[in-house]
N, C-alpha and C positions, 0 to 999 in steps of 0.2 A: 563566483557561484559556479562558473563553468567547470572549474577543475575539482570542486568538491565532489566527494564520493557519497555512496550510501552511508547514511548516519549510523555508523557501527556502535557508537556510544549509547544511542538511545534505542536502536532497533537491532534485532537478530534476525538474519536471513533464514529462510525456511530451506532445510535440506531436501533435496529431490528424494531421498529415500524415506522420508517421513510420511508418505502417503502410499495406499495400496494401489490406486488407479489414477489415471490422469484427469478423468472427467467424471462428473456424476451431475444430475439434474439439479441438486441443491447447490453445488459450486457453480455451475454455469448461471443459475438464476442470481446467485450472490455477486458474480462478476458483471452481470448485465446491470444489476442495481447499483454497483459501484460506478459504472461507466455513465450511468444516466446523469445528465447535466454535467459532466466532468470536462467534456471536450472544450467547451468554451469557459469552464470554471464558473458557469453562472449558478452553480450550485457548489460553492467552495467548500461546505462542510456537511458531513452526515454522520449520524451515529447509528450504526446498525447492530443487530444482535444475532447470534446463532448458539445452538447448544453443542454442535459436534465440532470438536477440534479438528478432525481431518477435513471436514468441509472448509474451515477456515485456512488450513495449510494449503489445500489444493486451490483454493481462490488465490492465495498469494503467488503460488506457482504459475498459475495461468495469467495474472496480471504482470508479473515481473519478467516474463520471458525466459524463464528457466528451461521450460520444455523445448523452446525454439533452439536455445543454445545447446542443450543436450543432443538434439537431433542434427545439429548443423556440422559441416565440415569445418576445418580450420579456418578456411577462407570465409566460409559462411559465418562463423563466429565475428570475425573481423567486420564483415559487412553489417552484421547486426549492431555491433558496438559503434560502428560509423554512423549508422541511422540514429542511434540513441544520441550520439554527440551532436549530429545535425539538428535533431529535434530540440536539444538543450540550447543549441546556438540560435534557433529560429524563434527568438523572443518577441518578434512582431505578430506572430500568429498564435491563435489558441492551440493547445495540444489537440492531437487527432485520437480517434478511437483506437486506431491500430498500434499506436505508440505504447511502449512498455512502461510500467509504473515502478516505483519503489514499493516494496511491500515486505513486512516483517512484523515480528512479535515485539511489543514494547518490553524492554528489559525491566523497566520500572515506570509505572504510569506517571508518577510524580516528576520523574526526570524528563517527561515530554515537555515541561514548561520550556518556553523559548524556542520550540522546534519550528523550522521554517522549511518547507518542502522545496527540493530542487526540481522535482517533477511531480505529477500526479502520485498520490501516495495512499496505500492501504496500511493502517497501523492496527494490529490486533492487540487488544488489552484482555487479560484472562482474570477471572475471579472476581472477588469482591473489590469494590473501589473504595478506597479509603478516603478521608477527607482531603489529603494532599493530592491524591490522583484526581478526584473529581474537581478540585480547583485547578489543577493543570489543564484538564480537558475543557473546563469552561474558559480559561484563558486563550486557549488555542481556538475555541470557537469564536471568540470575540475578535481575534486577529485575522480570521479566515478571509474577510471581506477584502483584506489588502493584498492577499496572495494572488499570484497568477496561475497557481496549480491548485487542483482540488485534493482534498484529504478526506478519507473515509476512515472513520474509527469503528472497528469491528469489536464490540464486546462479547467475549467468548464466556458464556454463562457455564458454570459447572457447580459441582456439589458444594464447593467452597464459597460460591457466591450467594447462597441461599436461595 
């Protein structure tokens, strides 16, 4: 698990250029809600919902450390990566609030079946959930108590979701 990377087969990382501003009250509140109960993974699973795609993208970027990496020098980026690796190695302790998460858009909700988080994770799913997608999310929810990391699934409602 240590050498595994962000699950690019199931999740798509959010590009920095996809948001107009770094912070807003809605994204700060969403990040706080995601972090609630996540440090000790005593709330291993939560399904959240928002209407604004930019709020969802901004929350991903705030949680995954993209802004910290963008602002850091080359040496600072190595330090950030080192801390993330150290946190991944520290399997004996719960995750800490200041640690970065994996965060991204689900490429296909049904393909989330079998997903296992390597660290606390925010997964954004968009639009209407078909039966296969609902089934995959239900399966993940059932498996969540066995994970040592929290997963937050953010349903982005839009015109296609009714």
